[in-house]
N, C-alpha and C positions, 0 to 999 in steps of 0.2 A: 803597642796598642793595649787597651784595657782588657780585663778578663771578659767583659761583655762583648767587646768587639771581636775577640778571638772566638768566643762561643758562637756568635752569629756566623762568622766565617766557617767554622767547623760544620754547622748545619748545612750551609750552602755547598760546601765541598762534599758533604755526604751525598748530596743529590747527584753531582757529576760522577762521584765514585760509584753510586748505584747504577747510573747509566752505563758506565764502562764495564762493570762486572757483568751486567745483564747481557751485553752483546758478546763478551768474551766467553762466558760460561756456555751459552747456547752454541757458539762455534765449535766448542769441544764436544758437546753432547749430541750434536746432530746425527752422527752414525747410530747412536743408541736409540734416539727418537725414531729414526727411520725404521730400524729393525723391530722395535716394539709395536709401533702402530701400522706396520706394513705399508709404508708410504712409497709411492713411485718416485722416480727421479724428478719429474716436473713438480710434484707437490712438495717434495723436500726442498727444491730450489725456492719455491714460493714462501716456505717457512722462514727462510733467511731474507728473502727480498722484501717481504711485506713490511718488515720493520723499517728498512731503508726507505721504502716508498712513503710510509707515514711520516717518518722523521724529516726527510728531505723535502717532501711535498708541502709541509705546513710550518716549517721553521721560520720562514720570513713573516708569515702571518702571525705566528706565535710571538715573535719579537715585538712586532708593532702592537699587538693586543696588550702586551705588558705595559706599554706606554699609555695606551688609550683607555684601558679597562682596569688598570691597577696591577702592579707587580706582585704584591702580596696575594691578591685574590687569584691571579693566574697561577702563581706558584703552588699555593695550597690546594686549589681545586684540581689541577692537573696531576699533582703528586698523588692525590687520592684516586684518580682515574688509573694512573700507572699501577698503583697497588692492586686495584680490583682486577684489572685485565691480566696482570702478571699471574695472579692466582688462578684466573680462568684458564690460562695456558697450562698450568700445572694439573688441572682436572680434565684436560682435553682427552677425548676418546677417539678422535678422528682428525685428519689433516686439516679440514676446512675450519674447524673450531680453533685449532692452533694458529692458522693463518690469520683469522679474524682477530684473535687475541694479540698477535704480534703487530698487526697493522695499527690497532688502536693504542697499543703500548708505545709504538713509534710516534703516533700523533701526540700522545701525552708528553713524551720527551721533547717534542718540537715546541710545545708551549712552555714546558717546565724549565728547560735548560736556559733559553734566553732570558727568562724572568729571573732566574738565579744569578746569571751574570750581570744583568742590569741592576739588581739589588746591590751587588758588590760595587758597581761603578757609580751608583748614586748614594751609597752609604759611607764610602771612604773617599776622602778628598783626593782630587787629581794630584799626582806626584808620587812621592816615596811610599806613602801608606797604601794607596790604591795599587801601585805597581807590585808591592809585596803581596797584597791580597790576591791579585790576579796570577802571580807566579805560583803561589800556593795552590790556587784553584786549578791551574794547568797541570801542576805536578800530581795533584790528586786524580785528575782525569786519566793521566797516563798510568798511574799506579793502579787504578781500578781495572783497567784493561789487562795489564800485566798480571796482577794477582788473580783476576777472573779466570785466566787460562788454567792456573793451578787449582783454584777453588772448584771450577767446573769439572776438572778431571777427578778430583777427590770425591765430590758429591756424586758424580755419575758412577764412579767405581763402587762407592760404599753404600749409597742410599738410592741410586736410580736417577734417571734423567729428570723426573718430576721435581726433585729438589732444586734443580737449576732454576725453576720458576718460583718455588715456595720460599727459597732463601731471600730473593729480592723483596718479597712481600713482607717478611719480618723486618728487614732493614728499612724499607719504606715506611712501615708503621712507626718505628722508632724516630725516624727523621721527621715524620709528620707531626708527632706529638711535640717534639722539641721545637719545630718550626712555628707552630701555633703560639708558643710561649715567647720565642726569641725574635722572630721577624717583626719589626715595628709596624704599628698601624700606619696607614697612609690616608691622606685626604683623597676623596674621589676625584679623579682627573676631570678637568673641564671638557665637556663634550663639544662645545662650540656650536654655532648656529648651523653649520653645514652638515652636521651629523657624521655618521660612519660611512666610509667609502666602500659600499657593498660591491660595486662593480669592480673596483681594484682588487678587493679581497678575493672575489670569485676568479678573476683572471689570473691573479698570482698563484692561487692554490692549483688551478687547472694547469697552468704552465709548469709549475714545479713538479706536479705529479707526472705529467707526460714526459718531461725531460728525464726525471728519475727513472721512469719505466723504460724509456729508450736506452738509457745508459746501462741499466741492468740487462737489457736484451743483448747488449754487445757481447755478453759472455757466450752467446750462441755462435759467434763468428759469422761466417757467410751463410749459415742456415737461417732462412727467414729474413734475409737482409731487407727485403721490400717492406715488411711490416715495421722493422726497426727504423728504417729511414722515414716511413710515414709518420710514426709516432714522434720522432725527433722534430720533423718538419712542423707537425701540429703544435708541438710545445713551443718552438721558436715563433710560430705565428701568434700564439697566445701571449708570448713575451712582447711582441710588437703591439698587440691590442692593449696589454697592460700599460705600456709606456704611453700610448695615446690617451688612455683613460686618466692616468696620473697627471698628464700635462693639463688636462681640462678640469680636473676635480677641484672643487673649492677647498676641500680638506683632504688631500691625497693620503693614501695609505703609506706611500713611500715618497718622501720629498726627494725628487731626482737630483736636486742640487747637492745632496750629500754624496752622491756618486762622483762628484767632481773633485773630491778630496783625494789627491794622489796618494798620500800615505795609507789611507783607509783602503783604497782599491788595491794598492800594492800588498798590503797585509792580507786581504781576503784572497787574492790570487796566490800569494805565498802559502797561506794555510791550505788552500785547495790542493796545491801541488805537493806540499810536504806530507799532509795527512794521507793523501791518495797514495803516494809512494810508500809510506809506512805500512798501510793496510795491504797494499799489493805485495810488498815484500814479506809481510807476516803470513799472508795466505800461501805464497809459494814456499816459504820455509816450512810451514806446517805440512803442506802437500809432499814436499821432499822427504821430510823425516818420517811421516806416517805411511804414505802410500808407496814410496820408492825404497825407503830404508827399513820399513816394518816396525818402527817404534810405536809404542802404545801412546794413547792420548795423554796419559799422566807423564810418561817419559818426555814427550814433546813439550808439554807445559813447563816442566822443570828446566828443560833445555833452553826455552825461550825466556825464562824468568829473568835472566840477566839484563834483558832489555828494560826491565822495570827499574833499573838504576835511576831513571829520570825522575821517579817519584821522590828520591832522596836528594838528587842534585838540583832539581828545578827550584825548590824553595830555599836552598842553601848556597850553592855555587853560583847559579845564574844571577841572583840579585847583585852579587859582588862584581860580576863581569859586566852587567848592565851599567852599574854605577861607574865603572872605570872606563868602559869603551863605548857605551851607548847601545840602544836597542838594535839599530840597523847593523852594526858590526857583529853583534852577538848572533843575530839572525843569519847573517851571511856565513858566520863560522859554523852554525848548525847545518846549513845546506852543504857546505864544503865537506864536513865530516860525514854527512849522509852519502855524498858521492863516493867518498873513500870506502865507507862500510859496504855499500852495495857492490862496488867493484871488487872488494876483497872476497865477497861471497860468490862471485860469478863463476869461478872454476870448480863448481860442485861436481861430485862424481859418486860412484857407488861405494867407494871405500874411504871417503874423507872422514877424518876423525873429528870428534867434537872440539878437541883442542885447536884444530885448524879453523873451525867455524867460530870459536869463541871471540876472537878480536872483532870480527865483523858484527856480531850480535851486540857486543859491548859498545862499540862505536855507534851503532844504531840508537841505543838508549841514550848515549851521551848527546848525540845530535838532536834527539827529540827534546832533551832537557834544555838545550840552548835555544832552539828555534821556536817551539810552540808557545811558551809563556810570553816572550817579547812580541810575537805576532799578535797575541791576544791584547797586549797593552796598546800597541800601535793601532789595532783595529777599532779601539774604543776611545782613543786619546783625543782630546779636544772637541768631542761631540757634545752638543747641548744636552742637559739632563733630560729634557722631554723627548729626546731621540736616542737615548741610551739603549732602550729595548730594541729599537730598529737596528742600531749598529751591532748589537749582540746577535740579533737574528741574522743579519747579513753574514757575520763571521761564522756562525754555526751552520748556516746554509752552505757556505763554502766548504767547510770541513766535511759535511755529510755528502755533498756532491763529490768531493775529492775522494772519500772512501769508496763510494760507488764506482767512480771512474777507475780508480786504481785496481780494485778487485776484478771489475768487468774486463778491463783491458788486458791484465795479465792472464786471465782465464782464456780470453779469445786467442791471444798470442800462443799460449801453451798448447791449445788445441790445434791451431794452424800449423805449429811446428812439429806436430805428431806426438806430443806428450813425452813421457820419459825424461831422461836427463837432458836431452837436447831441448825439450819443451821448457824445462825449468830454466836453463841458461838463456833461452830466447826470451822467456817471460821476464827474467830479471833485468833485461834491457829497458823495460817500461819504467819501473821505479827509478832506474839510473837516469833515464832521459828526463823524467819529471823533476828530480832534484837538481839536475844540471840546469834546466830551464829556470827553476826557482832561484838558483844561485845568481843567474844573470839578472833576473828581475830584482832580487834583493840588493844586488850591487848598485843599482841605480838610486837606492835610497840612502846609501852610506853618507854621501856628502851633506844631505839635508837633515840628518838625525838631530832631533831637537835637544837631546840630553847632553849636557856638557860633561866631559870626563871628570870623574871625582864626585859627581852628585850622589848623595847617599840614597840608597833604596831601603825601604823598611825603617823609616824614621821613628822617633820616639814620642811622637805626639800622643797624648793621653786620650783615653776614651774613644768615642765614636764621633769625631769632629763634624761629620756631615749629618748628624742626627736631625738637625732642623730641616734638612732637605726632604726627609721622608717621614717627618713627624714622629720621631721615636717616642 
C-alpha cells in the first residue's frame, strides 16, 4: 500500500486503540476513583456499566448511521464528542457526573468505531489489501487494551486517576486533527423517498439498552432476579417489535436479509463468544492477582501484558496463516488455543507462581491474534458497500454484548460459588464453556471457507485502489 493508504489506516487504528486503552485504563483506576470520590459499591459499578450500556445500546444504530448519514461525518463528529466527555470525566467531582460522562463516551464509541471499520472496508478493495488492513485494525484494538492496563497503572500511580481521562483527550485531539486531513471527503448518501426509519431506530436502541442492562444485572446473581428477568423480557419484546417494524418499513434500518448470510452470523456469534470469554478471563485473572494474591495494580498490569502479544502477531503472523489455511481454519485454531489456555489456568491456588501462569496467559494472547482479526474479515466480507456500516455495527454489537455477558456471567458464578479460590475456579468454567461452544460453531464454517490456500494477504497493490468508492 502507498504511504497515503498506510496513513489513513494509522488514523483509523488510532481510534480503536483509543477505545481500547480508555476501557483498560479505567478498569485499573477504579479502586482509586472510588476512594477519592467516596463512591459506594453501587455507584462504582455504574461507573463501569454506564460505558457498556452506551456502547452496546447504540452500536447497531451507529453502524447504520454511518451508511445513511456519511461515514466521515459520523467518525469526526462522534470522535469530538468522545474527546469532550472524556475530559468531563477527568473533571468530575461526584459519581453521577462520572457516570454521565462514561455513558456518553460509550455512545460516542458506538457511532465512531463502526464508522472507522466501514471506512476501512470501503476504502480498501475486498481481498488481500482489505484483509491486511482489518488484521492490523484488530491487532491495534487488542494492543490498546493490553497496553492500557499498564498505562492506566502508571498514570494512576504517578499522576492520579484523573489522568486516565485526560490522556485519551490528548490522543483523541491528535487523531481528530489527522483525521480531518486524511479521511477522504464523501458524497452525501442518498436519502431515498422513504426517509429515515425512525421507528426501527427507536426500537433498536431501546432493545439494545434493555438487553445490555439486563446482562449487566446478571452480576448480582440471584439478588433481584425478578427485575433482571423483567428487563431482559422487555428487551426481547422490543426485539420482536423491531423485527416487525423492519419487515414493513419501506427503507428499513436493518435489511433482515443480511442476517441470512451464514458466514456473517457465524462470525458475529464467534466474536460474541470469543471476546466475552476473553474479558471474563481477564476480569477473573485481575481479581485473582489483586484481591486474592495481594498484587498491586501495576504488578497485575505487567503480569497480564504478555497477552498483548496479539498486537504483534495479528498483523504479522496471522496474515500468513490466513493465506495458507483460510480464515475459517485460523479462527478454529484460535478457539482451540483459547480452550487450552483457560484450561491451563484453571487449577489456580494461593501459591501458584507466575511462571506456572505464564503459558496460559501467552496462549490467550496467541489465541486472540488468530481468532479476532479473521472474525472481523468474515463478518464484513461480501457485504455491499452501502451496508458496510451495518455489517460493522453488527460485529461491534456482538463484541460489546460478548464482553458484557462474559464479565457478568463470571461475576455471578464467582459470587454463587462463595468467592475466594473456589469462586475463581468456578468462574473460569464460564470462559472455558464459551470458547468450547465457539469452537463448535467455527468448525461448521471450515468446509465453506472462501479463501483458497496459498492466496496472498497484504498484496502489493499501489495507492488506495478504492479511492473512487469514497470520493478521495
